Each structure stands twice: as C-alpha cells, then as structure tokens.
C-alpha positions as CSV (number, residue, x, y, z in Angstrom):
1,M,115.2,62.4,96.2
2,P,111.7,63.9,96.1
3,K,110.0,64.2,92.7
4,K,109.1,67.4,91.0
5,V,105.4,68.0,90.6
6,P,104.8,69.0,86.9
7,E,101.1,69.5,86.8
8,G,98.3,71.5,88.4
9,N,98.4,75.0,89.8
10,L,102.0,74.8,91.1
11,P,104.6,77.5,90.8
12,Q,107.1,76.1,88.3
13,G,110.4,74.7,89.4
14,I,109.7,74.4,93.1
15,D,109.6,71.0,94.8
16,F,106.5,70.8,97.0
17,R,106.9,67.2,98.0
18,L,108.0,65.9,101.4
19,P,110.4,62.9,101.4
20,T,107.2,60.7,101.7
21,G,106.1,62.0,98.3
22,K,103.1,63.9,99.7
23,L,102.4,67.5,99.0
24,H,102.6,69.8,102.0
25,G,100.6,73.0,102.7
26,M,102.1,76.4,102.1
27,D,100.9,79.9,102.8
28,F,98.7,81.6,100.2
29,K,101.1,84.3,99.3
30,T,103.9,81.8,98.4
31,Y,101.4,79.7,96.4
32,F,99.6,82.5,94.6
33,T,102.6,84.7,93.8
34,G,104.5,81.6,92.5
35,L,101.9,81.1,89.8
36,P,102.4,82.8,86.4
37,I,100.0,85.7,86.0
38,A,97.7,83.8,83.6
39,E,97.4,81.0,86.1
40,R,96.6,83.5,88.9
41,E,93.7,84.7,86.8
42,S,92.6,81.1,86.2
43,F,92.9,80.3,89.9
44,A,90.7,83.3,90.8
45,Q,88.1,82.5,88.2
46,Q,87.9,78.8,89.4
47,A,87.5,80.1,92.9
48,G,84.7,82.4,91.9
49,T,86.5,85.6,92.8
50,S,88.9,88.1,91.2
51,R,92.6,88.2,91.0
52,G,92.4,91.5,92.9
53,Y,90.7,89.7,95.8
54,C,93.4,87.0,95.8
55,N,96.1,89.8,95.7
56,Q,94.5,91.3,98.9
57,V,94.7,87.9,100.6
58,A,98.3,87.5,99.5
59,Y,99.6,91.0,100.0
60,A,97.3,92.9,102.3
61,N,96.8,90.2,105.0
62,K,93.1,90.1,104.1
63,Q,91.4,87.4,106.2
64,I,88.9,85.0,104.5
65,E,85.8,83.1,105.6
66,L,85.7,79.4,105.9
67,G,83.8,78.8,102.6
68,M,86.3,80.7,100.6
69,A,89.2,79.0,102.3
70,D,87.6,75.6,101.4
71,V,87.4,76.8,97.8
72,F,91.0,77.9,97.8
73,V,92.1,74.4,99.1
74,A,90.0,72.7,96.5
75,V,91.2,74.8,93.6
76,S,94.8,74.4,94.6
77,G,94.4,70.6,94.5
78,G,95.2,70.4,98.2
79,I,98.4,72.2,98.1
80,L,96.9,74.9,100.3
81,D,95.4,73.8,103.6
82,L,93.3,75.5,106.2
83,D,96.3,75.7,108.6
84,N,98.1,78.1,106.2
85,L,95.2,80.4,105.1
86,P,94.4,83.7,106.9
87,L,91.0,82.8,108.4
88,T,88.8,85.4,110.1
89,D,88.1,84.8,113.8
90,R,84.7,83.5,112.9
91,A,86.0,81.1,110.3
92,A,88.6,79.8,112.7
93,A,85.9,79.1,115.3
94,Q,83.7,77.4,112.7
95,R,86.7,75.2,111.7
96,I,87.2,74.1,115.3
97,I,83.5,73.2,115.5
98,R,83.7,71.4,112.2
99,E,86.7,69.3,113.3
100,R,85.1,68.4,116.7
101,V,81.9,67.3,115.0
102,A,83.9,65.1,112.5
103,E,85.8,63.4,115.3
104,P,84.6,59.8,116.0
105,A,82.8,59.2,119.3
106,P,84.9,57.4,122.0
107,A,84.7,53.6,122.0
108,G,81.6,52.4,123.8
109,I,79.5,55.5,123.1
110,T,76.7,55.1,120.6
111,A,74.3,57.7,119.3
112,E,70.6,57.2,120.2
113,A,68.0,57.6,117.6
114,S,65.9,60.7,117.8
115,P,62.1,60.4,118.3
116,V,61.7,61.2,114.6
117,E,64.1,58.4,113.6
118,Q,62.2,56.0,116.0
119,G,59.0,56.7,114.2
120,A,57.4,58.6,117.1
C-alpha cells in the first residue's frame, strides 16, 4: 500500500505516491487548490509572485513562461512537473530545445574543441 506523504506543500489527506513510492506530477489547479489558504500564500511568496497570479494560473487558464514553471516545480518539491503546467507556446518551444540540448550525443560522436578552447 502506498505511503501518505506528510510534509511539504501537499494538500492534506491525498496520496500522491505511485506504487513505486515516487511522487507523480499533477496539474497546477489540483495542487494549488488543495493547499490550505495560508500555504497558498506561502507558495506564492516562495515563487516570487502573488496568490492572485497563482489563482489566474489555476482558474483562468493563464499560461506561464518557462522560468516561472521551473520555479513552480522547485517550490512544489517536484510534485508539479513541466508536463502538467500550462506553458506558453514560447515556453513549450524553449523546453523542447532545452531537452534536446540535454540529450547525450550518440555513441561514437565526440565534440570538437573550439578554436578558443584549443588556444588559437
């Protein structure tokens, strides 16, 4: 049986663990509205924004930029993830580029040093 998660910015009494014991992502509205009002205020302050802005994201389908999405993921302790946040088109494109850059090069391909790195 999955364990309840007692700490952090989690709505009380809801089990967010998969059978593996790992937390899974959820949409922002479910996460944010599940927090007690005082914790919503704390979440917003930690994210460097207002509770009103967070309410717009939760209720008014306001889309957010990638930087704010990263902050929301961090402040939630990883409960939120980028897959479940309402990103702007630009943020979604930036995310794709970020993920492509982070992918390891195929085996046998090595990066060449730039002329600056070679001391030219």
